[in-house]
C-alpha positions in Angstrom: 0.1 -0.3 -0.1 3.0 2.6 0.6 4.9 4.0 -2.5 8.3 2.4 -3.0 10.0 5.9 -1.7 8.9 6.0 1.7 10.3 1.8 2.1 13.6 2.9 0.6 14.1 5.7 2.1 12.1 5.7 5.0 13.9 9.1 6.5 13.1 11.0 3.1 15.2 13.3 1.0 18.1 15.0 3.0 21.4 16.2 2.9 23.0 15.8 6.4 21.7 14.7 10.1 23.1 16.1 12.9 22.5 16.8 16.9 21.9 20.7 17.4 22.0 22.3 20.9 21.4 26.1 21.8 24.1 27.9 22.8 24.4 30.1 25.9 23.5 33.4 22.9 19.8 31.5 23.4 18.9 30.1 26.7 15.3 28.4 26.7 13.5 28.0 29.9 11.3 25.1 28.3 12.6 22.8 26.4 11.9 18.8 25.1 16.1 18.4 24.4 18.7 20.9 24.0 16.9 23.7 22.6 18.3 23.6 19.0 14.7 24.5 17.1 14.5 27.2 19.6 18.2 28.6 19.0 17.1 28.1 15.1 14.3 30.0 15.2 16.4 33.1 17.4 18.6 33.1 14.9 16.3 34.0 11.5 13.4 35.8 13.2 17.0 38.7 15.1 18.4 38.6 11.4 15.2 39.4 9.7 14.7 36.3 7.7 11.1 35.5 9.2 8.6 38.1 10.4 7.2 35.3 12.4 7.2 31.3 14.0 4.3 29.6 13.9 3.6 27.3 16.5 1.0 25.2 19.4 1.1 26.6 22.8 -0.2 24.9 25.6 -3.0 26.8 27.4 -2.6 28.9 30.8 -5.2 26.0 32.0 -5.1 22.3 31.4 -3.5 20.8 28.4 -5.9 22.9 25.3 -3.7 24.3 22.7 -3.9 27.2 20.9 -1.9 28.8 17.6 0.8 30.9 18.4 2.7 33.3 16.1 6.2 34.4 17.9 7.5 37.6 16.7 10.5 38.4 19.0 13.0 36.4 20.5 11.6 36.3 23.5 7.8 35.1 22.6 9.7 32.2 20.9 11.5 31.1 23.7 8.1 31.1 25.9 6.6 28.8 23.6 9.5 26.2 23.7 8.7 23.1 24.8 7.2 19.6 23.7 3.4 20.1 22.3 1.5 16.9 21.9 -2.2 18.0 21.0 -3.2 17.7 17.6 -5.1 21.4 16.3 -7.3 22.7 13.7 -3.9 23.9 12.4 -4.0 25.1 9.2 -7.1 27.1 9.1 -5.7 29.0 12.4 -2.8 29.5 10.7 -3.7 30.9 7.5 -6.6 33.1 9.1 -3.7 34.7 11.9 -1.3 35.0 8.8 -3.4 37.1 7.3 -4.7 39.0 10.1 -1.3 40.0 11.1 -0.4 40.6 7.9 3.0 38.5 7.8 5.2 38.1 4.9 7.6 35.7 6.2 6.6 32.9 8.8 8.5 29.8 9.4 6.6 27.1 10.8 6.8 24.6 13.2 4.3 21.5 13.0 3.7 17.5 12.6 4.7 15.6 9.7 1.1 15.9 8.7 0.8 19.6 9.1 3.8 20.1 6.9 3.0 18.2 4.2 -0.3 20.1 3.6 1.3 23.3 4.0 4.2 22.0 1.7 0.9 21.1 -0.9 -0.3 24.9 -0.6 3.2 25.9 -1.5 3.5 23.9 -4.7 0.2 24.1 -5.7 -1.1 27.7 -4.1 -4.8 28.5 -4.5 -5.3 31.4 -6.8 -7.6 33.3 -4.3 -4.9 32.6 -1.7 -0.8 33.9 -1.3 -0.9 31.9 2.0 1.6 29.5 0.2 3.8 32.3 -1.0 4.2 33.9 2.9 5.5 30.6 4.2 9.1 30.8 4.3 10.6 27.7 6.3 9.1 24.4 7.3 10.0 22.2 10.0 8.7 19.3 11.1 8.9 17.4 14.7 9.3 13.9 14.8 5.8 12.1 15.3 5.0 8.6 16.2 1.1 9.7 16.6 -0.7 11.9 18.8 -4.0 11.3 21.1 -7.0 11.8 21.5 -7.5 14.7 24.0 -10.4 14.0 26.2 -9.9 10.2 25.9 -6.8 10.2 26.9 -7.5 12.3 30.2 -10.5 10.3 31.2 -8.4 7.3 31.2 -5.6 7.8 33.1 -7.9 10.2 35.4 -10.4 6.7 36.1 -7.4 4.0 35.7 -4.7 5.6 37.7 -6.8 8.1 39.5 -3.9 11.2 38.8 -5.8 14.5 39.3 -5.2 16.1 35.4 -5.3 19.8 36.3 -2.2 19.2 37.9 -0.4 18.3 34.9 1.9 20.7 33.7 4.1 18.5 31.2 3.6 15.8 29.0 6.8 14.0 27.8 5.7 11.1 24.7 8.1 8.6 23.6 7.8 5.6 21.4 8.0 3.5 24.6 5.9 5.7 27.1 4.1 8.6 27.4 5.0 10.5 31.4 2.6 12.8 32.5 3.7 15.0 35.4 2.2 17.0 38.0 1.2 16.4 41.4 3.0 13.0 40.8 4.7 11.6 37.9 2.8 9.0 35.9 4.5 7.0 32.8 2.6 4.7 31.1 3.6 2.2 28.2 2.9 3.5 24.8 0.7 0.3 24.7 -1.4 1.1 26.8 -2.4 3.8 25.2 -2.3 2.9 21.6 -6.1 3.0 21.4 -6.7 6.6 22.0 -3.8 7.5 18.7 -6.5 9.5 16.5 -7.3 7.2 13.6 -5.6 9.6 11.1 -2.1 8.9 12.9 -2.7 5.0 12.4 -2.4 5.7 8.2 0.1 8.0 8.2 3.8 6.3 6.6 5.6 9.8 7.6 7.5 9.8 11.1 10.2 12.2 10.2 8.3 14.8 7.9 9.6 13.9 4.8 8.2 17.4 2.7 9.9 19.8 5.3 12.8 21.7 4.9 14.1 20.7 8.8 13.1 17.2 10.4 13.3 17.8 14.4 12.9 15.4 17.3 14.3 14.7 20.6 16.5 11.1 20.4 17.7 10.6 23.8 17.6 14.0 25.2 19.2 15.8 22.3 17.8 17.6 19.4 18.4 15.6 16.2 18.2 17.9 12.7 17.3 16.6 9.7 18.2 18.6 6.6 16.4 17.9 3.7 17.8 20.7 1.4 20.5 23.2 0.8 19.1 26.0 1.7 18.5 25.2 5.2 22.2 23.3 5.3 23.4 27.4 4.9 20.8 28.2 7.2 22.1 25.7 10.1 26.0 26.8 9.3 25.2 30.8 9.4 23.2 30.3 12.6 26.4 28.2 14.1 28.9 31.0 12.9 26.5 33.5 14.4 27.0 31.9 17.5 23.6 30.7 18.0 24.0 26.8 18.3 26.4 24.0 17.8 26.3 21.2 15.3 27.9 17.8 15.8 27.4 15.0 12.8 24.6 12.5 14.2 26.2 9.0 14.9 24.9 5.8 13.2 23.3 4.3 16.3 21.4 7.1 16.7 20.8 7.3 13.0 19.7 3.7 12.5 17.2 4.1 15.6 15.5 6.7 13.6 15.0 4.6 10.5 14.3 2.0 12.7 10.8 4.1 14.4 10.1 5.4 10.5 10.1 1.8 9.5 8.0 0.7 12.2 5.7 3.6 11.5 5.6 3.1 7.4 4.9 -0.7 8.4 2.0 0.0 11.1 0.0 2.1 8.1 0.5 -0.6 6.0 -1.5 -2.7 8.2 -4.5 0.0 9.1 -5.1 1.9 5.8 -6.5 -1.3 3.6 -8.3 -2.3 7.5 -9.8 1.5 7.8 -10.3 2.4 4.0 
């Protein structure tokens, strides 16, 4: 059921894979890993390469999310962190970009969201210049996202956790960790039935249609650089003291490839079942 290129190149086309970390020039207060994405966005906005960075931010109360366009370094740092919810991303993004009259936007999203925006850039609608305003696409590694209300009801009933106390959620391929008045770590398999249906049919783990893909592997930010423009931007950001980079080791690359293949296999299994 999967196109051959998914099987042959589970990470998609790319130039290089790096471990990237923020330097002292950028000090994110709360990040999922080494702060590489935050530092790169700060470089782009400090140097007027973008006039906004669109991402999701958790609401002050609870775990709901909203679309945020950060227009300054301070706003980018405030939105740093591990976001896990699915939002009506593209509609809200288009509305926000138009309302705020943004001309050059970097978008951080999930593979499915980035794929859609890439299509908008490649095949623009006559009545909209939305795609032309998006300058840079960053995809987060994603194995699937959860139905918000269902999973919260489950951990409340099954594990007795006060969901109003949850301040942070960390999702890995092996487990989901909820941190609040106490820390609750649940095996990923126990929660897999709450994954969104569309995620089960999605074969893209890293975001093959992005300019840069990024994820937290072993507490470090791994970046897959997919084109020469992105490679040049990364080199400039490092030269300006925003980030440090090193080549990703073969063992870590193999881990990422294994996760990507697992997601492809899962999609191959579920597509004929659900269509």
